[in-house]
N, C-alpha and C positions, 0 to 999 in steps of 0.2 A: 108637795116638798118644797120646804124654803131653805134659805141661804140667809147669811147674816142680813145682806143688802136686800134681798125679796123674800120676806117672811110668806111662810105657805097660810094654805087655809086653816091648819089646825096650830098653828104658833103657839108654843107653850108660854112663851113670855107674855102674851097678851091675854090670854084665859088663865093665868097662874092667879091664886089668891095673892093678898099681901102677906108674906112672910112664908109663902108656901115652899116647902124644899122642891127641887128639880136636879135634874142630871141632864147635863149634855154630851152628847159622842159626836166627835169630829169624823173627817173622812182620814185625817192622818193615822188614826187610830185603827189599827190593822184587824182589831176584833169586832169593830163597828157594825160592819155590813152583816156579819152571821148573828150577831146579837140583836139587830134591828128585824133581821128575818125572822128571828126567834119570836120577838115580840110580835110579829106580825100573824104567824101560826096561832099565837093565842087568840090574837084579835078576830082571826077568821072562826075560830072556834068558838065566839061568843056572838059571831054575826055580824061583827063591825068590819064590814068587807070594803067601805070607803076607805078607812083609816089604813087598813091592812094593804089596800092598793097604793096608796101613798107612801108607806112604809117600804113596800118592796122596791118603788122608784126610787126612793131616797137611798136605799142600800145599793142599788144600780149605780146611781149617780156618784157615790162614796168610792165606788170601785175606778169607775172612768177617770174620777177627779186624782185619785191616787197614781193612776198609770200614767196621768197628763202632767202630774205636777210632781211626783217624786221619782228618784232612781228604782230601777228595777230591783235591787237588793233589798230594799226596804218594805216591797211587797210580797217580793217572790220567794225571801227565804223562810216563809213560815212553811213551805212543803218540804217533802221529805226527797232526798236525793233521788229515788228511784222515781218519784212523779215528775221530778225536775229534769231528769234524763230522758224521759217518754215524752216530755213538751217539747224538748230541744230537738229531739229527733224529729218530731211531728213539723216543728218549724223550718227545719233544716231542707225537709222533704217539699214542704210549700215553697220555701226559697228557688227551689230549683224550677218551678213551673212559671214560664214567661209571662203568661196570662194575670199573675197576681204580683201586682204591684202596690204594696200597702206602705204608709209611712211608720215611723218607729212607734209613734205613739199606739197606732192601731195594732201592730205586731205586740207590744206590749200588753195589750187589753186581751188580746188572743191569747197569749201566754197564761195570762191570769186566769181566763175563762177554762181555757184547757186543763189547768192544773187541778181547777175546783173539780172538774168532771172526773178526770183521774183519779184523785183523792177521794171522791165520793164512792167511785166504782170500786176501789180498794177498801172502802171504810175505814180510813185513815182520820 
């Protein structure tokens, strides 16, 4: 997985032919992780496991970056009110357990992952 400051093993800029069109997804784009995961599923289907693994790592890193660098409303509002209600109920329950002491960034990441799980379970 690469960043602007640290290009990855499959850096498209270095590998592109002169004038070859390309498309870049950034972590701030809330659809980027899902699009990358779909691309990875296609790569797995053709046996390109190494690139698929790196793409999955990139999708996860994008989600973490959004949680740590953007307000909750910017990544959390894509879920239905029903899903958000389930997540907040779970978070309230977990907050009541004294042995669980997480920072706000970790709680936000938990909210995102839980919302994705609830969405997937509901087929949203």
